[in-house]
DRENNU-261361 format. One record per residue: residue number from 1; residue in one letter; chain; y, z, x of N, C-alpha, C, CB in turn. Coordinates in Angstrom, 3 decimals. Atoms other than C-alpha are relative to their C-alpha. Glycine has a CB too. Layout:
! residues N
NODE  drenvo  kollo  vextor       nc2       nc3       nc1      cac2      cac3      cac1       cc2       cc3       cc1      cbc2      cbc3      cbc1
NODE     NUM      A       A         Y         Z         X         Y         Z         X         Y         Z         X         Y         Z         X
...
//
This chain:
! residues 200
NODE  drenvo  kollo  vextor       nc2       nc3       nc1      cac2      cac3      cac1       cc2       cc3       cc1      cbc2      cbc3      cbc1
NODE       1      G       A     0.322     1.204    -0.755   -18.021    -4.443    12.368     0.772    -1.218    -0.465    -1.463    -0.277    -0.090
NODE       2      L       A    -0.767     1.070     0.642   -15.201    -6.546    10.948     0.516    -1.018     1.013     1.170     0.589    -0.780
NODE       3      D       A    -0.585     1.135    -0.711   -14.403    -9.977    12.414     0.854    -0.764    -1.002    -1.110    -0.928     0.642
NODE       4      A       A    -0.850     0.799     0.885   -11.512   -11.980    10.944     1.052    -0.708     0.835     0.667     0.885    -1.093
NODE       5      G       A    -1.057     0.731    -0.681    -8.799   -14.424    11.850     0.574    -1.065    -0.906    -0.518    -0.626     1.288
NODE       6      Y       A    -0.676     1.066     0.731    -6.867   -17.517    10.845    -0.394    -1.328     0.626     1.552     0.191     0.014
NODE       7      G       A     0.467     1.272    -0.547    -8.217   -21.040    11.193    -1.131     0.251     0.978     1.151    -0.763     0.688
NODE       8      R       A     1.019    -0.237    -1.028   -10.203   -21.001    14.438     0.345     1.167     0.925    -0.195    -1.252     0.825
NODE       9      V       A    -0.463    -1.080    -0.882    -8.270   -18.112    15.976    -0.525     1.333    -0.508     1.553     0.025     0.084
NODE      10      Q       A     0.535    -1.297     0.373   -10.192   -14.854    15.884     0.962     1.098     0.432    -1.390     0.218     0.623
NODE      11      I       A    -0.938    -1.092    -0.261    -7.939   -11.789    15.637    -0.740     1.331     0.094     1.075     0.065    -1.101
NODE      12      L       A     0.755    -1.256     0.020   -10.349    -8.959    14.782    -1.387    -0.226     0.573    -0.095     0.567    -1.436
NODE      13      H       A     1.298     0.090    -0.652   -13.445    -8.370    16.890    -0.757     1.304    -0.220     0.156    -0.301     1.516
NODE      14      Q       A     0.881    -1.155     0.217   -16.021    -5.907    15.521     0.780     1.306    -0.224    -0.937     0.165     1.193
NODE      15      V       A    -0.802    -1.194     0.286   -13.436    -3.460    14.143    -0.746     0.892    -0.989     1.399    -0.392    -0.565
NODE      16      S       A     0.616    -0.983     0.884   -14.931    -0.313    12.627     0.900     1.218    -0.099    -1.407     0.399     0.504
NODE      17      M       A    -0.809    -1.198     0.208   -13.069     2.604    11.114    -0.367     0.630    -1.330     1.511    -0.330     0.047
NODE      18      T       A     0.234    -0.739     1.237   -13.264     5.232     8.382     1.297     0.665    -0.421    -1.133     1.053     0.174
NODE      19      A       A    -1.128    -0.736     0.568   -10.541     6.573     6.103    -0.529     0.739    -1.226     1.207    -0.963    -0.372
NODE      20      R       A     0.510    -0.835     1.097   -10.975     9.290     3.489     1.081     0.243    -1.045    -0.521     1.344     0.539
NODE      21      T       A    -0.935    -0.401     1.046    -9.387    10.077     0.146     0.517     1.394     0.313    -0.671    -0.041    -1.403
NODE      22      G       A    -0.600    -1.293    -0.273    -7.035    13.015     0.345     0.508     0.151     1.418    -0.980     1.067    -0.281
NODE      23      E       A    -0.482    -0.032    -1.378    -6.071    12.123     3.918     0.955    -1.160     0.249    -1.179    -0.051     0.993
NODE      24      V       A    -0.836     1.092    -0.508    -3.437    10.048     5.702    -0.635    -0.473     1.301     1.507     0.458     0.220
NODE      25      T       A     0.569     0.611    -1.204    -5.078     7.718     8.217     1.007    -1.009     0.532    -1.386    -0.684    -0.297
NODE      26      C       A    -0.999     0.885    -0.608    -2.688     5.967    10.622    -0.642    -0.906     1.047     1.133     0.825     0.637
NODE      27      I       A     0.430     0.974    -1.002    -3.296     2.847    12.698     1.210    -0.349     0.846    -0.622    -1.282    -0.663
NODE      28      F       A    -1.082     0.308    -0.937    -1.120     2.410    15.772    -0.441    -1.139     0.910     0.395     1.256     0.837
NODE      29      G       A     0.306     1.044    -0.971    -0.897    -0.499    18.186     1.186    -0.921     0.176    -1.229    -0.798    -0.431
NODE      30      P       A    -1.132     0.897    -0.263     1.436    -3.070    19.713     0.044    -1.155    -0.990    -0.075    -0.546     1.424
NODE      31      N       A    -0.150     1.175     0.860     2.775    -6.037    17.773    -1.022    -1.062     0.387     1.435    -0.572     0.094
NODE      32      G       A     0.920     1.107    -0.246     0.247    -8.831    17.410    -1.425     0.391     0.322     0.512    -0.810     1.095
NODE      33      C       A     1.371    -0.404    -0.358    -2.885    -6.746    17.973    -0.971    -0.085    -1.174     0.005     1.416     0.543
NODE      34      G       A     0.909     0.210     1.132    -4.265    -7.364    14.460     0.051     1.061    -1.082    -1.377    -0.086     0.497
NODE      35      K       A    -0.069    -1.076     0.989    -3.163    -4.338    12.424     0.155    -0.549    -1.424     1.165     0.939     0.327
NODE      36      S       A    -0.215     0.560     1.339    -1.837    -6.328     9.458    -1.177    -0.872    -0.427     1.300    -0.818    -0.036
NODE      37      T       A     1.179     0.817     0.312    -4.790    -8.719     9.669    -1.128     0.878    -0.508    -0.462    -0.795     1.239
NODE      38      L       A     1.028    -0.937     0.454    -7.100    -5.724     9.288     0.221     0.377    -1.457    -0.007     1.258     0.875
NODE      39      L       A    -0.267    -0.362     1.391    -5.379    -4.622     6.074    -0.243    -1.180    -0.934     1.436     0.502    -0.152
NODE      40      K       A     0.201     1.192     0.842    -5.398    -8.186     4.716    -1.476    -0.281    -0.222     0.668    -1.224     0.634
NODE      41      A       A     1.447     0.204     0.151    -9.132    -8.446     5.372    -0.608     1.050    -0.928    -0.697     0.044     1.373
NODE      42      M       A     0.513    -1.062     0.869    -9.721    -5.120     3.622     0.253    -0.295    -1.471     0.633     1.330     0.369
NODE      43      V       A    -0.356     0.182     1.412    -7.915    -6.100     0.423    -0.296    -1.401    -0.521     1.459     0.302    -0.199
NODE      44      G       A     0.405     1.313     0.486    -9.182    -9.688     0.241     1.069    -1.070     0.064    -0.456     0.121    -1.381
NODE      45      V       A    -1.007     1.047    -0.182    -5.995   -11.537     1.195    -0.544    -1.086     0.921     1.313     0.591     0.574
NODE      46      I       A     0.760     0.952    -0.809    -8.062   -13.154     3.950    -1.470     0.409    -0.067     0.517    -0.037     1.493
NODE      47      D       A     1.432    -0.248     0.102   -11.852   -13.446     3.964    -0.565     0.372     1.374    -0.729    -1.242    -0.573
NODE      48      P       A     0.597    -0.355    -1.293   -13.651   -11.554     6.758    -1.055    -1.018     0.423    -0.625     1.401    -0.067
NODE      49      W       A     1.022     0.896    -0.532   -15.831   -13.700     9.022    -1.343     0.708     0.092     0.414    -0.530     1.376
NODE      50      A       A     1.237    -0.785    -0.138   -18.374   -10.922     9.546     0.355     1.460    -0.249    -0.664    -0.193     1.427
NODE      51      G       A    -0.202    -1.416     0.244   -18.842    -7.243     8.813     0.149     0.295    -1.480     1.213     0.490     0.750
NODE      52      R       A    -0.087    -0.424     1.398   -18.313    -5.255     5.627     1.186     0.925    -0.214    -1.292     0.695    -0.433
NODE      53      V       A    -1.035    -0.927     0.452   -15.570    -3.460     3.743    -0.569     0.732    -1.208     1.356    -0.747    -0.353
NODE      54      T       A     0.558    -0.756     1.118   -16.770    -0.651     1.492     0.949     1.122    -0.412    -1.379     0.576     0.371
NODE      55      L       A    -0.716    -1.136     0.560   -15.134     1.912    -0.763    -1.065     0.854    -0.680     1.154    -0.448    -1.010
NODE      56      D       A     1.208    -0.752     0.368   -17.770     4.628    -1.169    -1.181    -0.965     0.077     0.126     0.642    -1.446
NODE      57      D       A     1.155     0.908    -0.030   -20.858     2.608    -2.136     0.343    -1.389    -0.534    -1.148     0.588    -0.811
NODE      58      D       A    -0.453     1.257     0.588   -18.805    -0.273    -3.545     0.338    -0.984     1.120     1.232     0.229    -0.926
NODE      59      D       A    -0.223     1.012    -1.034   -18.975    -3.371    -1.323     1.122    -0.945    -0.449    -1.315    -0.799     0.292
NODE      60      L       A    -1.156     0.824     0.350   -15.575    -5.115    -1.394     0.077    -1.284     0.821     1.272     0.795     0.185
NODE      61      T       A    -0.044     1.147    -0.891   -16.385    -7.724     1.257    -0.026    -1.293    -0.807    -1.171     0.040     0.992
NODE      62      H       A    -0.102     1.340     0.598   -15.433   -11.267     0.193     0.536    -0.001    -1.437    -1.354    -0.658     0.018
NODE      63      L       A    -0.631     0.002     1.317   -13.834   -10.110    -3.070     1.446    -0.463     0.140    -0.068     1.411    -0.655
NODE      64      P       A    -1.418     0.372    -0.041   -10.472   -11.747    -3.847     0.871     1.224    -0.274     0.304    -1.122    -1.029
NODE      65      S       A    -0.865    -1.181     0.043    -7.463    -9.423    -3.784     0.162     0.573    -1.400     1.353    -0.341     0.554
NODE      66      H       A    -0.174    -0.560     1.345    -7.105    -9.137    -7.568    -1.209     0.828    -0.424     0.243    -1.120    -1.012
NODE      67      R       A     1.183    -0.800     0.340   -10.656    -7.802    -7.756    -0.090     1.269     0.840    -1.267    -0.829     0.185
NODE      68      T       A    -0.027    -1.253    -0.762   -10.234    -5.302    -4.905     0.991     0.970    -0.636     0.373    -0.264     1.485
NODE      69      L       A    -0.975    -0.825     0.708    -7.200    -4.048    -6.821    -0.668     0.714    -1.167     1.180    -0.857    -0.499
NODE      70      G       A     0.719    -0.590     1.124    -9.418    -3.476    -9.847    -1.022     1.039     0.415    -0.680    -1.070    -0.780
NODE      71      R       A     0.971    -0.981    -0.500   -11.847    -1.498    -7.676     0.678     1.233     0.594    -0.898    -0.643     1.047
NODE      72      G       A    -0.698    -1.206    -0.432    -9.138     0.936    -6.607     0.690    -0.076     1.342    -0.939     1.099     0.034
NODE      73      L       A    -0.629     0.170    -1.304    -7.646    -0.529    -3.429     1.296    -0.786    -0.194    -0.959    -0.728     1.006
NODE      74      A       A    -1.301     0.662     0.156    -3.908    -1.363    -3.451     0.703    -0.042     1.347     0.881     0.731    -1.056
NODE      75      M       A    -0.705     0.154    -1.272    -1.689    -2.591    -0.636     1.487    -0.173    -0.247    -0.553    -1.198     0.794
NODE      76      M       A    -1.434     0.176     0.015     2.033    -2.241    -0.115     0.379    -0.770     1.257     0.745     1.370    -0.084
NODE      77      P       A    -0.283     0.812    -1.188     3.174    -5.068     2.185     1.189     0.523     0.786     0.252    -1.439    -0.399
NODE      78      Q       A    -1.118    -0.397    -0.858     5.625    -4.662     5.039     1.313    -0.287    -0.715    -0.054    -0.742     1.364
NODE      79      G       A    -1.282     0.166     0.681     9.115    -4.133     3.668    -0.068     0.269    -1.483     0.516    -1.374     0.221
NODE      80      G       A     0.140    -0.352     1.409     7.738    -3.187     0.264    -0.264    -1.174    -0.916     1.216     0.692    -0.456
NODE      81      G       A     0.278     1.200     0.780     7.880    -6.675    -1.199     0.419     0.080    -1.458    -1.441    -0.298     0.064
NODE      82      V       A    -0.458     0.004     1.388     9.919    -5.994    -4.341     0.436    -1.413    -0.387     1.166     1.011    -0.202
NODE      83      F       A    -0.492     1.276     0.519    10.801    -8.954    -6.548     1.484     0.202    -0.313    -0.818    -0.475    -1.286
NODE      84      S       A    -1.412    -0.377     0.017    14.547    -8.855    -5.970     0.744    -0.501    -1.233     0.676    -0.522     1.234
NODE      85      Q       A    -0.697     0.548     1.165    15.561   -11.023    -8.958    -0.443     0.649    -1.300    -0.222    -1.490    -0.081
NODE      86      L       A     0.514    -0.648     1.211    13.546    -8.919   -11.415     0.468     1.445    -0.061    -1.542    -0.064    -0.045
NODE      87      S       A    -0.427    -1.380     0.192    14.492    -5.559   -12.872    -1.071     0.969     0.505     0.306     0.265    -1.484
NODE      88      V       A     0.962    -1.054    -0.337    12.864    -2.272   -11.906    -1.128    -0.014    -1.018     0.686     1.399     0.041
NODE      89      R       A     1.010     0.034     1.067    11.072    -2.418   -15.267    -1.019    -1.109     0.231     0.672    -0.190    -1.364
NODE      90      D       A     0.908     1.134    -0.146     9.637    -5.871   -14.619    -0.837     0.111     1.275     0.790    -1.308     0.006
NODE      91      N       A     0.790    -0.239    -1.208     8.587    -4.956   -11.070    -1.163     0.939    -0.297     0.883     0.584     1.116
NODE      92      L       A     1.064    -0.947     0.337     6.617    -2.010   -12.461    -1.051    -0.656    -0.893     0.587     1.240    -0.695
NODE      93      R       A     0.966     0.667     0.891     5.041    -4.160   -15.184    -0.893    -0.965     0.801     0.748    -0.771    -1.135
NODE      94      I       A     0.801     0.885    -0.844     3.925    -6.681   -12.543    -1.057     0.806     0.746     0.899    -0.766     0.997
NODE      95      G       A     0.976    -0.848    -0.678     2.233    -3.802   -10.717    -1.235     0.286    -0.842     0.643     1.295     0.394
NODE      96      G       A     1.138    -0.261     0.889     0.017    -3.334   -13.760    -0.526    -1.246    -0.687     0.387     1.005    -1.039
NODE      97      Y       A     0.347     1.259     0.669    -0.722    -6.979   -14.442    -1.467    -0.109    -0.398     0.348    -1.149     0.889
NODE      98      T       A     1.413     0.073     0.386    -4.489    -6.376   -14.630    -0.333     0.952    -1.154    -0.885     0.320     1.204
NODE      99      I       A     0.243    -0.902     1.141    -4.106    -3.706   -17.355     0.192    -0.799    -1.282     0.962     1.253     0.033
NODE     100      R       A    -0.038     0.832     1.221    -4.927    -5.447   -20.633     0.753     0.673    -1.150    -1.423    -0.327    -0.451
NODE     101      S       A    -0.604    -0.732     1.109    -3.667    -2.719   -22.981     1.469     0.292     0.299    -0.767     1.312    -0.267
NODE     102      R       A    -1.434    -0.256    -0.188     0.122    -2.649   -23.377     0.308     1.490    -0.095     0.824    -0.772    -1.042
NODE     103      E       A    -0.226    -1.442     0.153    -0.038     0.977   -24.541    -0.381     0.743     1.276    -0.804     0.551    -1.194
NODE     104      R       A     0.449    -0.655    -1.235    -1.980     1.982   -21.438     0.981    -0.275     1.138    -1.418    -0.482     0.388
NODE     105      L       A    -0.971     0.350    -1.034     0.440     0.128   -19.179     1.291     0.790    -0.193     0.291    -1.512    -0.017
NODE     106      D       A    -1.227    -0.747     0.278     3.459     1.715   -20.879    -0.170     1.477     0.343     0.399    -0.155    -1.472
NODE     107      S       A     0.272    -1.407    -0.298     1.834     5.147   -20.519     0.009     0.250     1.504    -1.350     0.425    -0.597
NODE     108      R       A     0.012    -0.139    -1.457     1.225     4.629   -16.779     1.418    -0.068     0.565    -0.877    -1.092     0.637
NODE     109      I       A    -1.369     0.148    -0.489     4.795     3.462   -16.232     0.827     1.234    -0.352     0.653    -1.269    -0.587
NODE     110      E       A    -0.742    -1.191     0.405     6.183     6.419   -18.187    -0.304     1.182     0.927    -0.338     0.367    -1.453
NODE     111      K       A     0.364    -1.083    -0.920     4.266     8.852   -15.962     0.675    -0.185     1.358    -1.527     0.066     0.174
NODE     112      L       A    -0.640     0.269    -1.290     5.655     7.159   -12.867     1.512     0.221    -0.072    -0.299    -1.434     0.453
NODE     113      L       A    -1.436    -0.243     0.151     9.211     7.326   -14.230     0.294     1.499    -0.008     0.525    -0.652    -1.294
NODE     114      E       A    -0.157    -1.457    -0.074     8.720    11.076   -14.666    -0.091     0.472     1.450    -1.072     0.710    -0.862
NODE     115      E       A     0.187    -0.374    -1.401     7.550    11.284   -11.066     1.141    -0.492     0.883    -1.317    -0.550     0.513
NODE     116      F       A    -1.090     0.606    -0.772    10.332     9.024    -9.750     1.209    -0.193    -0.919    -0.446    -1.368     0.631
NODE     117      P       A    -1.078     0.094     0.993    13.337     9.831   -11.989     1.112    -0.976     0.391     0.599     1.364    -0.223
NODE     118      R       A    -1.039     0.956    -0.412    15.686     7.662    -9.901    -0.299    -1.392    -0.546     0.113    -0.050     1.539
NODE     119      L       A     0.357     1.314     0.545    13.751     4.619   -11.126     0.338    -0.098    -1.486    -1.492    -0.277     0.215
NODE     120      R       A    -0.404     0.021     1.402    14.390     5.612   -14.731     1.503    -0.271    -0.120    -0.363     1.335    -0.687
NODE     121      E       A    -1.453     0.212     0.006    18.121     5.748   -13.970     0.346    -1.458     0.292     0.680     0.917     1.030
NODE     122      R       A    -0.294     1.371    -0.444    17.938     2.245   -12.446    -0.917    -1.019    -0.697    -0.158    -0.111     1.537
NODE     123      Y       A     1.087     0.744     0.644    15.355     0.864   -14.912     0.335    -1.466    -0.283    -0.371     0.675    -1.287
NODE     124      T       A    -0.355     1.375     0.370    17.269    -2.260   -15.988     0.727    -0.750     1.120     0.867     0.014    -1.242
NODE     125      V       A    -0.709     0.614    -1.133    18.877    -2.976   -12.594    -0.937    -0.926     0.767     0.573     1.088     0.947
NODE     126      Q       A     0.795     0.893    -0.839    17.685    -5.913   -10.504    -0.407     0.727     1.282     0.790    -1.296     0.333
NODE     127      A       A     0.519    -0.700    -1.178    15.514    -4.675    -7.637     0.797    -0.327     1.252    -1.460    -0.351     0.218
NODE     128      G       A    -0.782     0.395    -1.162    17.629    -6.605    -5.136     1.304     0.770     0.132     0.292    -1.464    -0.062
NODE     129      Q       A    -1.237    -0.780    -0.038    20.613    -4.396    -6.037    -0.253     1.465     0.347     0.715    -0.092    -1.338
NODE     130      L       A     0.329    -1.375    -0.374    18.771    -1.175    -5.153     0.239     0.204     1.497    -1.469     0.331    -0.366
NODE     131      S       A    -0.091    -0.331    -1.426    19.317     0.607    -1.837    -1.378    -0.181     0.643     0.523     1.464     0.205
NODE     132      G       A     1.279     0.139    -0.701    16.618     0.304     0.834    -0.985     1.087    -0.382     0.219     0.020     1.495
NODE     133      G       A     0.871    -1.110     0.389    15.257     3.723    -0.048    -0.518    -0.145    -1.414     0.733     1.308     0.135
NODE     134      E       A     0.421     0.204     1.387    15.196     2.931    -3.759    -1.032    -1.120    -0.103     1.212    -0.320    -0.884
NODE     135      Q       A     0.988     1.086     0.015    13.364    -0.329    -3.093    -1.354     0.492     0.496     0.481    -1.180     0.864
NODE     136      M       A     1.256    -0.533    -0.500    10.762     1.567    -1.081    -0.682     0.868    -1.057     0.236     0.806     1.278
NODE     137      I       A     0.562    -0.820     1.074    10.299     4.079    -3.922    -0.578    -0.901    -1.091     1.078     0.949    -0.592
NODE     138      L       A     0.496     0.942     1.002     9.939     1.169    -6.358    -1.303    -0.642     0.459     1.050    -1.082    -0.288
NODE     139      S       A     1.227     0.603    -0.532     7.320    -0.440    -4.101    -1.181     0.961    -0.110     0.201    -0.419     1.463
NODE     140      I       A     1.066    -0.998     0.099     5.316     2.781    -3.960    -0.420     0.188    -1.456     0.456     1.344     0.603
NODE     141      A       A     0.305    -0.193     1.419     5.580     3.298    -7.723    -0.765    -1.197    -0.555     1.292     0.221    -0.805
NODE     142      R       A     0.687     1.205     0.489     4.549    -0.309    -8.386    -1.453    -0.016     0.453     0.718    -1.272     0.490
NODE     143      A       A     1.375    -0.045    -0.503     1.471     0.145    -6.189    -0.830     1.059    -0.725    -0.002     0.278     1.505
NODE     144      L       A     0.716    -1.088     0.671     0.592     3.308    -8.135    -0.273    -0.257    -1.479     0.779     1.269     0.137
NODE     145      V       A     0.177     0.268     1.434     0.690     1.695   -11.595    -1.483    -0.044    -0.370     0.680    -1.329    -0.387
NODE     146      L       A     1.433     0.123     0.302    -3.042     0.966   -11.396    -0.797     1.234     0.406    -0.572    -1.217     0.696
NODE     147      N       A     0.664    -1.251    -0.363    -3.794     4.514   -10.213    -1.088    -0.223     1.046    -0.597     0.655    -1.239
NODE     148      P       A     1.016     0.361    -0.997    -5.540     3.354    -7.015    -0.619     1.229     0.650     0.609    -0.894     1.073
NODE     149      R       A     0.651    -1.053    -0.781    -8.026     5.459    -5.082     0.506    -0.020     1.435    -1.533    -0.166    -0.029
NODE     150      F       A    -0.528     0.157    -1.355    -6.628     4.093    -1.817     1.237    -0.864    -0.036    -1.056    -0.610     0.941
NODE     151      L       A    -1.224     0.773    -0.117    -3.155     2.865    -0.969     0.210    -0.335     1.474     1.224     0.779    -0.585
NODE     152      L       A    -0.177     0.483    -1.365    -2.663     0.756     2.156     1.462    -0.376     0.204    -0.930    -1.213     0.293
NODE     153      F       A    -1.403     0.264    -0.316     0.842     0.719     3.683     0.068    -0.806     1.289     0.809     1.327     0.130
NODE     154      D       A    -0.224     0.783    -1.214     1.848    -1.997     6.153     1.423     0.285     0.488    -0.217    -1.542    -0.262
NODE     155      E       A    -1.272    -0.396    -0.600     4.663    -0.394     8.191     1.060     0.356    -1.050     0.515    -1.116     0.890
NODE     156      P       A    -0.951    -0.362     1.052     6.462     1.407     5.353     1.389     0.335     0.514    -0.525     1.161    -0.768
NODE     157      S       A    -1.316    -0.392    -0.514     9.299     2.507     7.657     0.807    -1.177     0.527    -0.161     1.023     1.094
NODE     158      A       A    -0.698     1.157    -0.581    10.244    -1.029     8.764     1.357    -0.215    -0.676    -0.866    -1.277    -0.132
NODE     159      G       A    -1.335     0.291     0.497    13.995    -1.545     8.411     0.705     1.162    -0.669    -0.073    -1.109    -0.945
NODE     160      L       A    -0.619    -1.141     0.660    14.697     1.949     7.058     0.754     0.876     1.005    -1.061     0.827    -0.734
NODE     161      S       A    -0.723    -0.951    -0.836    17.152     4.514     8.404    -0.933     1.145     0.377     1.264     0.535    -0.729
NODE     162      P       A     0.866    -1.120    -0.406    15.664     7.511    10.266    -0.259     1.007    -1.110     0.610     0.715     1.171
NODE     163      K       A     0.199    -0.956     1.092    16.222     9.778     7.238    -0.995    -0.543    -1.013     1.335     0.321    -0.689
NODE     164      L       A     0.896     0.597     0.988    14.473     7.356     4.885    -1.420    -0.118     0.539     0.514    -1.374    -0.420
NODE     165      V       A     1.342     0.035    -0.599    11.571     6.995     7.333    -0.714     1.307    -0.288     0.073    -0.252     1.533
NODE     166      G       A     0.595    -1.304     0.277    10.938    10.721     7.015    -0.359     0.164    -1.459     0.938     1.101     0.416
NODE     167      D       A     0.256    -0.113     1.440    11.210    10.536     3.214    -1.249    -0.771    -0.411     1.203    -0.504    -0.793
NODE     168      V       A     1.150     0.830     0.364     8.682     7.701     2.945    -1.299     0.628     0.497     0.157    -1.421     0.574
NODE     169      L       A     1.223    -0.585    -0.546     6.165     9.423     5.207    -0.364     1.293    -0.720     0.160     0.262     1.497
NODE     170      V       A     0.276    -1.205     0.790     6.521    12.691     3.278    -0.614    -0.386    -1.347     1.298     0.827    -0.214
NODE     171      R       A     0.587     0.473     1.267     5.828    10.752     0.059    -1.460    -0.427     0.201     0.826    -1.185    -0.572
NODE     172      A       A     1.382     0.414    -0.282     2.725     9.245     1.657    -0.910     1.214     0.117    -0.066    -0.835     1.293
NODE     173      A       A     0.785    -1.224    -0.127     1.502    12.721     2.591    -0.202     0.656    -1.364     0.685     0.981     0.966
NODE     174      G       A     0.125    -0.549     1.353     2.198    13.840    -0.987    -1.067    -0.709    -0.809     1.323    -0.087    -0.723
NODE     175      L       A     1.055     0.752     0.687    -0.039    11.059    -2.315    -1.369     0.488     0.451     0.143    -1.517     0.267
NODE     176      A       A     1.282    -0.475    -0.523    -2.836    12.252    -0.048    -0.349     1.369    -0.581     0.038     0.069     1.536
NODE     177      R       A     0.254    -1.323     0.574    -2.446    15.817    -1.337    -0.460    -0.099    -1.451     1.257     0.865     0.090
NODE     178      R       A     0.452     0.221     1.381    -2.950    14.414    -4.849    -1.396    -0.601    -0.058     0.975    -0.907    -0.731
NODE     179      G       A     1.347     0.547    -0.024    -6.270    12.943    -3.729    -0.093    -1.490     0.230    -0.663     0.315    -1.250
NODE     180      V       A    -0.003     1.428    -0.310    -5.210     9.355    -3.059    -0.248    -0.158     1.498     1.353    -0.678    -0.427
NODE     181      G       A     0.154     0.307    -1.414    -6.421     7.931     0.231     1.169    -0.839     0.470    -1.327    -0.726     0.265
NODE     182      V       A    -1.125     0.754    -0.547    -3.549     6.671     2.388    -0.407    -0.541     1.367     1.288     0.890     0.106
NODE     183      L       A     0.269     0.665    -1.271    -4.187     4.149     5.162     1.276    -0.729     0.381    -1.236    -0.989    -0.094
NODE     184      M       A    -1.348     0.438    -0.313    -1.016     3.314     7.015     0.106    -0.552     1.407     0.968     1.135    -0.177
NODE     185      I       A    -0.431     0.536    -1.290     0.104     1.031     9.806     1.433     0.473     0.195    -0.113    -1.589     0.060
NODE     186      E       A    -1.350    -0.519    -0.218     3.165     2.578    11.371     0.362    -0.111     1.471     0.112     1.466    -0.475
NODE     187      Q       A    -0.504     0.109    -1.371     5.222     1.816    14.485     0.703     1.277     0.440     0.954    -1.186     0.122
NODE     188      N       A    -0.733    -1.216    -0.317     7.168     5.058    14.267    -1.002     1.133     0.221     1.010     0.358    -1.134
NODE     189      I       A     1.125    -0.888    -0.274     4.426     7.077    15.952     0.399     1.468    -0.102    -0.567    -0.286     1.380
NODE     190      R       A    -0.411    -1.415    -0.012     6.388    10.308    16.406     0.068     0.558    -1.419     1.369     0.161     0.696
NODE     191      E       A    -0.097    -0.469     1.386     7.179    10.590    12.690    -1.366    -0.023    -0.690     1.000    -0.863    -0.786
NODE     192      A       A     1.288     0.133     0.679     3.757     9.367    11.547    -0.977     1.095     0.404    -0.605    -1.358     0.294
NODE     193      L       A     0.916    -1.052    -0.455     1.933    11.958    13.656     0.198     1.302    -0.771     0.191     0.253     1.490
NODE     194      R       A    -0.260    -1.228     0.767     3.571    14.656    11.533    -0.793     0.043    -1.301     1.489     0.124    -0.305
NODE     195      V       A     0.718     0.016     1.288     1.658    13.526     8.427    -1.448    -0.484     0.151     0.739    -0.898    -1.001
NODE     196      A       A     1.326     0.617    -0.164    -1.485    11.912     9.900    -1.110     1.059     0.094    -0.019    -0.888     1.260
NODE     197      D       A     1.208    -0.803    -0.142    -4.904    13.523     9.417    -0.978    -0.658     0.974    -0.667     0.208    -1.367
NODE     198      R       A     0.938     0.776    -0.803    -6.714    10.768    11.317     0.760    -1.177     0.587    -1.230    -0.482    -0.849
NODE     199      M       A    -0.744     1.057    -0.673    -5.526     8.187    13.833    -0.944    -0.984     0.697     0.975     0.603     1.013
NODE     200      Y       A     0.696     1.033    -0.765    -6.785     4.918    15.273     1.019    -0.747     0.822    -0.786    -0.971    -0.925
//
């Protein structure tokens, strides 16, 4: 029953949906229909006007984004949102900014470098010098530093070549197979349908 918007302009009207861990849930719709607003309301970037956002029995409604992150909900913005002037290393460390223990953070990053060996090869390179595909991998890895239960993607294929679109969607499906919930806005419906378990 989510209502949300900006200023006095209401964008979402009584939106209800369910996504599950271990599945890829896709949201389709034309530009401007409120898809990104829905994700922002879920993760606390904007405050819902009415309704509730829950993760299992945990009520996330009205929590700021840094606290929803701590509860297991992470979002990858459209285009990935890497910090282009910072190195791969520093981008990954920013992904774990709420982890207080340096040893724990280093351990999480090391596991991700094993999973994404290309990032280890490019560890000291500025993110802005990476290819589009490498930046997308870095964005995914950065979102995984906190080991989220759910990862929200806002159009992960935006601006990517057709081959890279397939790669990103296969990675999203791989996350779901590992037990992470994947909620994804995607314009490339044909490709997304190949990995989607649930669609809205």
